[in-house]
C-alpha positions as CSV (number, residue, x, y, z in Angstrom):
1,A,-133.1,-4.1,-4.5
2,I,-130.6,-4.0,-1.7
3,M,-128.3,-1.7,-3.7
4,A,-131.2,0.6,-4.5
5,L,-132.1,0.8,-0.9
6,A,-128.5,1.5,0.1
7,D,-128.2,4.2,-2.6
8,L,-131.4,5.8,-1.5
9,A,-130.4,5.9,2.1
10,D,-127.0,7.3,1.2
11,F,-128.6,10.0,-0.9
12,V,-131.0,11.0,1.9
13,L,-128.2,11.1,4.4
14,V,-125.9,13.2,2.2
15,L,-128.8,15.5,1.4
16,Y,-129.4,16.0,5.2
17,I,-125.7,16.8,5.7
18,G,-126.0,19.4,3.0
19,I,-129.2,20.9,4.5
20,V,-127.6,21.1,8.0
21,F,-124.5,22.7,6.5
22,V,-126.6,25.3,4.6
23,R,-128.4,26.0,7.9
24,V,-125.1,26.7,9.6
25,L,-124.1,29.0,6.8
26,L,-127.4,30.8,6.9
27,S,-126.9,31.4,10.6
28,F,-123.6,33.2,9.9
29,I,-124.8,35.5,7.1
30,S,-127.7,37.9,6.9
31,V,-130.3,36.5,4.7
32,E,-133.8,37.8,4.0
33,R,-136.4,35.6,5.6
34,S,-138.7,36.1,2.7
35,N,-136.5,34.0,0.5
36,P,-138.4,30.7,0.0
37,V,-135.3,28.6,0.5
38,V,-134.6,29.8,4.1
39,P,-137.9,28.5,5.6
40,L,-137.5,25.3,3.7
41,V,-134.0,24.7,5.1
42,Y,-135.1,25.5,8.6
43,Q,-138.2,23.2,8.4
44,L,-136.1,20.3,7.0
45,S,-133.3,20.6,9.5
46,E,-135.2,21.5,12.7
47,P,-136.5,17.9,13.4
48,L,-132.9,16.8,13.6
49,L,-131.5,19.7,15.5
50,R,-134.3,20.4,18.1
51,P,-133.9,17.3,20.2
52,L,-130.1,17.8,20.6
53,R,-130.6,21.5,21.3
54,T,-132.9,20.9,24.2
55,R,-130.4,18.4,25.8
56,L,-127.1,20.1,25.1
57,P,-125.9,23.2,26.9
58,A,-124.8,26.1,24.8
59,P,-121.5,27.2,26.2
60,G,-120.7,30.8,25.3
61,G,-123.8,30.8,23.0
62,L,-122.3,28.3,20.6
63,D,-124.7,25.6,19.3
64,F,-122.9,22.3,18.8
65,S,-126.0,20.4,17.7
66,P,-125.3,20.8,13.9
67,M,-121.8,19.3,14.4
68,L,-123.3,16.3,16.4
69,V,-126.0,15.8,13.8
70,I,-123.5,15.7,11.0
71,L,-121.3,13.3,13.0
72,A,-124.3,11.0,13.6
73,I,-125.2,11.1,9.9
74,L,-121.6,10.1,9.0
75,L,-121.7,7.3,11.5
76,A,-125.0,6.1,10.1
77,R,-123.5,6.1,6.6
78,A,-120.6,4.0,7.9
79,L,-122.6,1.6,10.0
80,L,-125.8,1.2,7.9
81,V,-125.2,2.2,4.3
82,A,-121.7,0.6,3.8
83,P,-122.8,-2.8,5.0
84,L,-125.9,-2.7,2.8
85,I,-123.7,-1.8,-0.2
86,D,-121.3,-4.7,0.6
87,A,-124.2,-7.1,0.9
88,G,-125.7,-6.0,-2.4
89,M,-122.3,-6.3,-4.1
90,R,-121.9,-9.9,-2.7
91,L,-125.4,-10.8,-3.9
92,A,-124.7,-9.3,-7.3
93,Q,-121.4,-11.3,-7.7
94,A,-123.1,-14.5,-6.6
95,A,-125.8,-14.2,-9.2
């Protein structure tokens, strides 16, 4: 059960890294807003980016919130998922 929880958390975190990365790419290229993927990406990434955007200044019009969100997700993977996987492995070996 611990390994399943760790795998699920890891999957969700990696998925959000991909969503934020796609949003960054969409901001650089011209994409039709009528494409159904564009609003989906914006709706999924906005809850993570909005709180940072309101607190961080945008020097020169650059938005650093996606970079900080990706760093926070990578930190969460290292501090939350990796210990869960280790604990699950130890429990599996003990059984």
